Structures are given as C-alpha cells and as structure tokens.
N, C-alpha and C positions, 0 to 999 in steps of 0.2 A: 809536248809543247816546243814550240820552234825556238831557236837561239835568239839571243838579244841582237839588238841593232849594233851596227859597228860604230866606232867613234866618228864624230863629225868635226869637221873643219869649217871655218867661217869662209863665206864668199861674198856675202851681201853687205852693203854698208851697214854700220852699227852706230848706235848713239851711245856714248860714254855715260856712266853714272854720275850725276852731280847732285850735290846737296843744294838746296835752294838758299840763297843768302838773304836774310831780312834786312832791309836797309833802314837806317835810322830815320826818325821823323824829321821832315824837312824844316820844322819849327825848333829843333833841338839847339842846344848851345854851341857856339863856334867850335869847340873842341871836337864835338861829334860830326860837325860839317867836314872837317879835315878827315876824320875817319871814313865818312861816306866816300869822299873822293878817292881815297886809298882803295877802298872796297870796289868801287867801280872800275878803276885802273886794274885791279887784280882780275875782275871777271872778264874784263876785255882781253887780258892776256890769256886767260884760261881757255876763251872761246879761240883764239888764234893757236893756241896749242892743240886744241881738240882737232881743228882743221888740218893742222900740218900732220897730226897723227893719222887722220883718216886718208890723206893722200898718200902718205907712206904705205898704209894698209892696202889700198886700193892698187899700188903699183905693184905690191907683193903678191897680190891675188893674180894680176896679170902675168907675172914672171912664173908663178908657180903654174898656171895654166900652160905656160909654154914649156913647163919642166925644166926651167933655169932655177933649179932649187937653191943654189948658193946665192944667187943674187936676190930671190925672193927672200931668204933668211936675213939678209942685210936690211931689206926694207921692213920686214916684220920686227926686227929687233929696234929699228929706228922708231917705229910706231909704238913698240911696247915701252920703250923708254920714256915716251910721251904718256904713258898710261892707258894705251889702247888694250882693252881685255881681249877682244878677238884676235888681235895680232899675237898676244901671249898664248893664246889657245892654238894658233897655227904653228909657232914655233914648237910647241909640245907635239903637234902632229908630226912635223917633220923628223923630230927625233924618235918618236914613236913608231913611225913607219920606216925609218931609215931611207928618206927621200933626199938623196944627194949627200947624205951624211951616214956614218955607222948607226945602225938602230941601237937605241939607247932608252929604254922605257924609264930608267932610273933618272935619266937626264930630262925626260919628258914630264914626269910627275909634278916636279916643283912648278914648272910653267903651267901646268893645269890648275894648280892650287892658286897661283898668281892671278890667272885668268878668272877664275870663279869669284876670287875676292873682288876683282875689278867689275864684277857684274855680267861676264860672259856667260850666256846660257849654255853654248857649246862647251865652254870651260868646266862648268858644273857637271854636264852630262859625262864628259870624259872622265873627270875625277871621280865620279859616281861608279863608272864601269871599274876602275882600278880598285876602288874600296869595297865593291861588293863581296869579292872572293880574295881580294889581295893579289899581289903579283910577287911570290916569294923570291924568284930570281932577281927581281929588282930591289928586294928589301922593303917592299910595301906591304904592311899587314892589313889584314881585313878589317873594316869597321863598317858593319852593315847599317848601323842607325845612321851614320853620317851619310853612307851611300843613299840610303832610302830619303833622308832630309834633302839632298842635292837634287836627287832625281824628281822629287815632288816639287821643288823650287823651279826646276827647269821646266817640269810639265806645266805647272801653273802659269809659268811664263809663256806658253804657246809652243813649246817644242814637241813636235808629234813623235819623234823617236823616244824622247824622254817618257811621254804618255805611255807608249808601248811598254818600255822598260819598267815602269813603275807598276803597271798592271800585271806584267809578267812576274815580278818579283813578289808582289802581293799574293798571287796565286801560288807561287813556289814556296811561300812561307807558310801559307794556309789555303789550301784548295777551297775552302768553303767561305773564304772571304768574298763578300758581295763587292766591295770596292774595286776589285780587280776589273769587274765588268764596266764599271764606270770609266775607267782609264782606257781599257781596251776598246771600248766603243768609241771615246773620243779620238783615239789614234786611227781607227778604221774610218771614221768620218774624215779624217785628214789624209786618207789614202794609203795608210801603212798596210801593206799586204799580209805582214807577219801578224798584225793584230786581227786581221779578218780571220787567219788560220787559227789563232788561238781561241777566238770566240766560237768558232766551229767545234773546237775542242772542248771547250766549257760546255757547249750545249750538248754535245755527243756523250760527255762523261757525266754530266749533271754537276758541274763545278759552280761555286759562288752561289750555292743555293737555287740554282736553275733545275727544273724538271728536265730529265734526259729527253732531247728531241733531235733525232738523226736528220729528220727534214730540214729543219732549220739550221742544223750543223752543215749540211750539204750546200744549203743557199749561201753560206759564208764561205766554204770551201771554193765554190764556183766563182764568186766574186774574186777571191785571192788569185785562183788559178788564171782568171781572165787578165790579171795584172802580171802574169808570168811566174807565180810563186810555184815552185817544184813540189813543196810539201803538200800544198793543197791539191795539186794534180795526184799526187800519190794517194792521199787520203780518198779522194773520189774514186780512184781505182779500187782500194780496199771495199768501199762501201757497195760499190756496183759489183764487186765480187762475191760478197757475202749477203747482198740484198738488204742494206741497212738504209732506211729512210728512201729507197728507191727499189724498183723491181731488179731482181738479180739478173745481170746481163754480163757474161763472160766477155762478149766482143766489145762492148764498152768499157769494161774494166781493163781490157788489154790496150785500148785506145789511150786510156788516161795513164797507165802504166808507162806506155811508150813515150807520151808527151813529158812525163816526170823523168824518164831516162835521158831523154834529149836536153832536159833542162838541167841535168846534172844531179838528180837526187840519187844518193849511192844505193839505196835498197831496192829501187824501182826495176833494174835490170833482171834480177833474179825471179821477182814476182812476174814481170812479163813473160819470161820463159817458162814459168810454171803454169801460168794461165793459158799461154799458147798450147801447152802440152795437154792441157785439160779439154781446151777447144777440140784439138786433134783427136782426143780420145772419145769425145762425144760425138763428133762427125763420123768416126769409124764405127761406133756401136749403132749409129742409126742407120749407116750403110749396110751392116751386118744384119739389122732387124729387117731392113727393106728387102736384103736378098732372100733371108729365111722366108719372109712372107711371100714373095714371088715364088719359091720353091714349093711351098705348102700348096699354093693355088694350082700349080701345074699337076702335082700329084694327088689332086682331089679325086676320090671315086667317082666312076660314072654311075649316075642314077639308075641306068637300066640294067648294067651287067655286074655292078660292084667292083670291076676292076679299075686300075688307075686310068683316069680320063685321057684320051688321045684326040687328034685331029679327026679320027674316023668316028668317033662316037656321036 
C-alpha cells in the first residue's frame, strides 16, 4: 500500500466552533433581563472577535503564499490568540516544515493539539499523523487509539485526506477489516489518487473481505495513473508484464514503467531496463527463427533429383 497523505495546512476561511447560548425567557424577572443583556453583549463581542481572527488568518494565508513566512507567523499568532483553530494549525505547520523558522516538530506538536481542541479538522489530521507512530526525536510517544479517534473525527468532518489515512490505517491494523473499503472509496470519490491505488491493492490481494479481482484492480490503478500517481503507473506496468487482469504485453509494460520512472517512482527504472532487455531478447529470438526458416527453405531438396534445390532446378 502507498504512503499516508502529508500534513495539511489551512488556506480556506473557517468557522470557529461556538456553543449556542440559550437566552432567558423574555417574560422572566428583571434580574434575568439584566443577565440577558449581558449575554447579548458578550455574543456581539464574540462575533467581532471571530471576524478579527478571520481577518488576521486570511492575511496570514496571503503572506504565506508569498513566502513571507515571518510576517505570516505574526498574523497567525494574532488569529490564534483570538481562538482561531486553523491559524493554530498553520503555526504548527510552519514549525513542522521549517518555513522561515528552524524546523521543530516538538514546537509544532502543541499547536496541533490546540488546533484540534479548537475544532480545526486539519489540526486533528496533523495531530493524528504524529500520534500514529509517534515522533521519538521530538519526544512524542505513539498513541494509536487517539490517532484513530482523531482521524475518524476529521474524516467524518469531510476531510478527504483523513478519509484515506483512516482507511489505510484500518487495513494496516487488520487487512481483512471491511471498513477500510468504506473510507478508501469515500476518499477516492473525493479525488484522492492514493486511495484509488489502495483500492486497487485491496482488489488485487483480496483485502477487506473482497474476492481477488485483477481486472477491477487495474481499473482503479488506471484512474489513479490518470491523476499522475506514480505507484499506480508502476502497478500497471507489473500487471502488463505478468498478464494479471490484462493480456500480457511487454511493450505496454515498458510504457507504464517509463511513465512511472518519469513520475519519480524509485523501483520503476530497474524494471524498465529489465523489460527492455526482455523485449530485445524476444526480438532477437524472432529474427533468429525467421533466419533459420529462410535457410531451411533454400536448402530444401529438389523433388526431381534429391539434391539441394537451386535456381536451375
């Protein structure tokens, strides 16, 4: 199966998580009327706070796109101070990727925690990645149960990358778990090429309770390959080479291996050279057979004299 998706940072406007305040009945006593006025004032202030947080966040996004990471960090911190979860996530991404600052996963991790607590789906996703296997060099211990909970929460919130990771991890923990197929399909429907490759692997290997079906596997590989996935191109090369779900065709296998090589798949170049060698050997064998056949015809005995036939016979 292919690798998990990379961490995601937020670029789109987001809505902060708020609890709904139930206002007192308008017919309540005067003391409650006073409380209602305070609550309305608080809600108005909260709305203004959210607007200011979103403004800082959007300025940070623009600055980040311009690779002005230090300036973006200032805006993200201002938004985070106002409770903006996606800004917290992006601060984590800056430290995680070393964007304009020294790379520091240990510094990024608490920001992902804060982002997840504030309702950021991307924060949940990034935190889940850290917790799945841990990050020993950053002092982050693995917590697979929490990673799965966060990935599921993000997937249920509509995050396609989280859908893929959840499906991948479910299959990684138990290759026969049928739920992996649910999330891989949902991710594939949302255009995640890696999910398409993994669905192909499930059909090819009979994972998740599926019957092995190389034809269906190849259809998923083809969809992913059309989106530029190098692993899918490589898998198509393998199946054309061995004739799995398709008619064996070394020339087509070489084409897919070449595409996978150009797309950066590490194992593809060696396979491409090997298949090219097989093609050359087959061609040489055909030419040898053709030459031998022509010689045999030239030396066929004359029907009249029994000697090797010549132009004079």
